C-alpha positions in Angstrom: -1.0 25.4 -11.2 -4.2 26.3 -11.4 -3.1 30.2 -13.7 -5.6 32.7 -14.0 -5.5 34.3 -17.1 -8.3 37.1 -18.0 -8.7 38.4 -22.0 -11.4 40.8 -23.5 -13.9 37.7 -23.5 -13.8 36.8 -20.1 -11.1 34.3 -17.7 -9.8 31.7 -18.5 -8.9 28.3 -16.2 -5.0 27.1 -17.1 -4.1 23.6 -15.4 0.3 23.8 -15.0 2.0 20.7 -15.5 3.0 19.9 -11.6 4.3 16.4 -11.1 5.6 14.8 -7.2 6.5 11.2 -7.0 4.2 8.9 -5.6 5.4 6.1 -3.7 8.3 4.9 -5.5 7.6 5.3 -9.0 3.8 6.8 -9.9 4.3 10.5 -11.0 1.1 12.2 -11.5 1.2 14.8 -14.9 -1.2 17.2 -15.4 -2.9 18.3 -18.4 -1.9 21.4 -20.4 -4.7 24.2 -21.6 -3.9 26.3 -24.7 -4.9 29.7 -23.8 -6.3 31.2 -27.5 -6.0 35.0 -28.1 -3.9 37.6 -26.3 -4.4 37.4 -22.1 -3.1 38.9 -19.0 -1.9 37.3 -15.8 -3.9 37.8 -12.9 -3.5 35.0 -11.0 -2.0 31.9 -9.8 -2.6 29.8 -6.9 -0.8 26.2 -6.0 -3.0 23.4 -5.0 -1.9 22.2 -1.0 0.0 18.5 -1.5 -0.9 15.9 1.5 1.6 13.2 3.0 1.3 10.6 0.0 2.7 13.1 -2.9 -0.8 13.1 -4.5 -3.4 17.3 -5.0 -4.5 17.8 -1.2 -8.4 16.1 -1.5 -10.5 19.7 -2.1 -14.1 19.0 -1.9 -14.7 21.6 -5.0 -12.6 20.2 -7.4 -12.6 22.4 -11.0 -15.0 21.9 -13.7 -13.4 19.2 -16.2 -12.6 19.2 -19.9 -15.0 16.4 -22.3 -11.5 16.4 -24.4 -10.1 15.0 -21.3 -12.8 12.4 -20.1 -13.5 11.5 -24.3 -9.7 10.4 -24.1 -9.7 9.4 -20.1 -12.2 6.6 -19.8 -12.0 5.0 -22.8 -8.6 4.3 -21.9 -9.6 3.5 -18.6 -11.8 0.6 -20.2 -9.4 -0.9 -21.6 -6.9 -0.8 -18.9 -9.9 -2.4 -17.2 -10.3 -5.4 -20.5 -6.8 -6.7 -18.9 -7.8 -7.7 -15.6 -5.3 -5.4 -13.6 -3.9 -5.5 -10.4 -5.5 -2.3 -8.0 -1.6 -0.6 -8.3 -2.0 -0.1 -12.2 -5.6 0.9 -11.2 -4.9 3.3 -8.4 -1.5 4.4 -10.2 -4.2 5.5 -13.8 -6.0 7.1 -11.2 -3.5 8.9 -9.4 -2.8 10.9 -12.9 -6.3 10.5 -14.2 -9.0 11.2 -11.7 -8.5 15.1 -11.1 -9.8 15.4 -14.8 -12.8 13.3 -14.8 -16.7 13.9 -14.0 -17.2 13.2 -10.4 -19.6 10.4 -11.7 -16.6 9.0 -14.4 -14.6 9.3 -11.2 -17.7 7.3 -9.0 -16.8 4.9 -11.3 -12.9 4.5 -11.5 -13.3 4.6 -7.7 -16.0 1.9 -7.6 -13.3 0.0 -10.1 -10.9 0.0 -8.0 -12.4 -1.5 -4.5 -13.6 -4.3 -6.5 -10.2 -5.2 -8.4 -8.5 -4.6 -4.2 -11.4 -7.3 -2.9 -11.0 -9.3 -6.1 -7.3 -8.9 -5.6 -7.2 -10.2 -1.0 -7.2 -13.9 -1.1 -4.2 -13.9 -3.6 -2.5 -11.5 -0.8 -4.2 -13.3 2.1 -2.3 -16.4 0.9 1.0 -14.4 0.9 0.9 -14.0 4.5 -0.5 -17.0 5.6 3.4 -18.4 5.1 5.1 -19.2 8.2 7.8 -17.1 8.1 5.8 -14.0 7.2 3.6 -15.3 10.5 6.5 -15.7 12.7 8.4 -11.8 11.3 4.8 -10.2 11.9 4.3 -11.3 15.5 8.1 -10.7 16.4 7.5 -7.2 15.3 3.8 -6.6 15.8 3.0 -4.8 19.1 -0.1 -2.8 20.4 -1.7 -0.9 17.6 0.3 -2.3 14.5 1.0 0.3 12.3 2.5 -0.3 8.8 4.7 2.6 8.6 7.6 1.5 11.4 9.3 -1.0 8.5 12.7 -0.2 10.6 11.8 -3.7 13.4 10.8 -6.0 10.3 14.2 -8.1 8.8 12.8 -10.2 7.0 13.6 -8.5 3.7 11.1 -10.7 1.9 8.3 -9.9 4.1 9.1 -5.9 4.8 8.9 -5.8 0.9 5.3 -7.6 1.0 3.9 -4.7 3.6 5.7 -2.1 1.7 3.1 -3.7 -1.3 0.2 -4.2 1.1 0.5 -0.8 0.9 0.8 0.6 -2.1 -2.1 -1.5 -3.2 -4.3 -0.1 -0.7 -4.5 -2.9 2.0 -3.5 -2.7 6.0 -1.7 -5.7 8.1 -4.9 -6.7 10.5 -4.6 -9.9 13.0 -6.3 -11.6 14.9 -6.8 -14.8 16.5 -3.3 -14.4 16.4 -2.7 -15.0 12.4 -2.2 -11.3 10.3 -3.8 -10.7 6.9 -4.2 -8.0 5.4 -8.2 -5.7 4.5 -8.1 -3.2 2.2 -8.0 0.1 3.4 -10.3 2.4 2.7 -8.9 5.2 4.6 -5.9 5.4 1.5 -9.5 6.1 -0.8 -10.5 9.1 0.8 -7.5 10.7 -1.6 -9.9 9.6 -4.1 -13.0 10.7 -2.3 -13.6 13.8 -3.1 -13.2 13.7 -7.1 -17.0 11.9 -6.5 -20.2 12.2 -6.0 -21.1 12.7 -2.6 -22.2 8.7 -2.3 -20.0 7.4 -2.5 -17.5 9.8 -1.3 -19.4 9.4 2.5 -19.5 5.8 1.6 -16.0 5.8 1.9 -15.5 7.8 5.0 -18.5 4.9 6.6 -16.1 2.1 5.7 -12.4 4.5 6.2 -14.2 4.8 10.2 -14.9 0.2 9.4 -11.2 -0.8 8.3 -9.4 2.5 10.2 -10.7 0.3 13.5 -12.5 -3.0 13.1 -15.0 -3.2 15.8 -14.4 -6.8 16.4 -11.6 -9.4 17.4 -11.1 -12.7 18.9 -15.2 -13.1 19.6 -14.7 -9.5 21.6 -16.0 -6.0 20.9 -13.2 -3.3 20.4 -15.0 -0.4 20.1 -17.1 0.8 23.1 -21.1 0.3 23.1 -20.9 3.5 22.4 -19.4 4.1 19.7 -21.5 1.1 17.9 -23.9 3.5 18.4 -22.6 5.7 17.0 -21.6 3.9 13.7 -24.9 2.1 13.3 -26.4 6.2 13.1 -24.2 6.6 11.0 -24.3 3.7 8.5 -28.3 4.6 9.2 -27.4 8.8 8.0 -26.5 6.4 4.6 -29.3 4.7 3.7 -32.0 8.3 4.3 -30.0 10.2 2.6 -28.9 8.1 0.1 -31.6 5.8 -1.1 -31.3 5.7 -4.8 -26.9 4.7 -4.5 -25.7 1.7 -5.1 -23.6 1.7 -2.3 -27.4 1.5 0.3 -26.7 -2.8 -0.6 -23.6 -2.5 0.9 -24.2 -0.2 3.9 -27.2 -2.0 5.1 -25.6 -5.4 5.5 -23.1 -3.5 7.7 -25.3 -1.7 10.0 -27.4 -5.5 9.7 -23.9 -6.6 12.0 -24.0 -3.3 14.1 -27.8 -4.3 14.9 -26.5 -7.5 16.5 -23.7 -6.1 18.8 -25.9 -3.6 19.6 -29.6 -6.0 21.3 -26.2 -9.4 21.2 -23.4 -8.2 22.0 -20.4 -10.9 21.2 -19.3 -14.3 22.4 -16.8 -12.5 24.5 -18.9 -9.5 24.9 -21.9 -10.8 25.8 -24.9 -7.7 26.2 -26.4 -9.8 28.6 -24.3 -11.4 31.7 -24.5 -14.9 31.1 -24.8 -16.6 34.7 -26.9 -13.3 35.8 -28.7 -12.2 32.2 -28.2 -8.8 34.4 -27.9 -6.4 30.5 -24.7 -4.8 30.5 -24.7 -1.5 33.0 -22.5 0.0 30.6 -24.4 -0.4 27.7 -27.6 0.3 29.4 -26.7 4.4 30.4 -26.1 4.2 26.2 -29.4 3.1 25.1 -31.2 5.0 27.8 -29.3 7.8 26.5 -29.0 7.7 22.8 -32.7 6.6 22.0 -33.0 10.2 24.1 -31.5 11.9 21.5 -32.2 10.7 18.8 -36.5 10.4 19.0 -36.7 11.0 14.4 -34.0 7.6 13.5 -35.4 4.9 13.1 -33.1 2.9 14.7 -33.4 4.6 17.8 -36.8 3.6 17.7 -36.2 -0.3 17.6 -32.7 0.0 20.8 -35.8 1.9 22.7 -38.8 -0.6 22.3 -36.4 -3.7 23.1 -35.6 -1.0 26.2 -39.0 -0.3 27.0 -38.8 -4.2 27.4 -35.7 -5.0 29.3 -37.0 -2.4 31.6 -40.4 -4.3 32.4 -37.6 -7.4 34.1 -34.8 -5.0 35.2 -32.6 -4.6 32.5 -32.1 -8.5 32.8 -33.1 -11.1 30.2 -35.9 -12.0 29.5 -37.7 -14.4 26.9 -39.5 -10.8 25.8 -37.0 -9.4 24.8 -35.5 -12.5 23.0 -37.9 -12.7 21.2 -37.9 -8.8 20.8 -34.3 -9.2 19.0 -34.5 -12.9 17.1 -37.5 -10.7 15.5 -35.2 -7.2 15.0 -31.9 -10.0 13.0 -34.5 -10.1 10.2 -34.6 -6.5 9.1 
């Protein structure tokens, strides 16, 4: 809760304590700024809360006290030295991220992502047991939702899924197997406190984890969404050219360029029999090139479409050579 006190020297903001359970046991503690001198209470406002018990996302978090950071960041460094799991970092961030600068919040999110990546293999091994796979297969329905645990009878498996959620992962399935992936949507509760590049990075990655683009060697998103995501990635690279996250987004964009120029084995851009271009993709690409004339990516796609137009949108040797050269971008 934020309160404003006025006094002859100006206005002082006081952060009042606000506790709420996060998942099972995480307590969010807010420090109190002591008011010096007499003052008059002019107003108090309480931040909204999201359904996780954390503060609602705020694109303009308040200025932080240097004294708080001087204590919090050394504690965070000490925590990292103990090689903590993602859950321990999440617990620390829940309690402290609102009290640090955007730069330090970005560092916290970066370290959390590293921990999630480093811990992933260990969590995967738990999923690959026969008991877990069988239980998840029985419970599985299209658009499998981890929040619907009542359909899973095995207590051990249910506990594993709850652990998965609490640690910042989610379950995914492909080729008949279930496995965990990083849930970037979960990380969005922290991103408003971070720098703009980190926030935009988390947003892009959340799109990927919310709905993966491909499964079982087939696209599970439309050609229009392939283009839309690729354009968002290009926008990030242009806007945040100096960001540490640029290389990660460039790698992701290379995958989407492959989707655009080739498709996938079970969703090919060109028919295996007739070599004709997928008619839906053709329509989407022509429109995208026309509507995004300032995009270098769409200029690339436009060059591809010009070549294909000469062969009545059938895969030609010239088009094949073009897309192979584009792989090197």
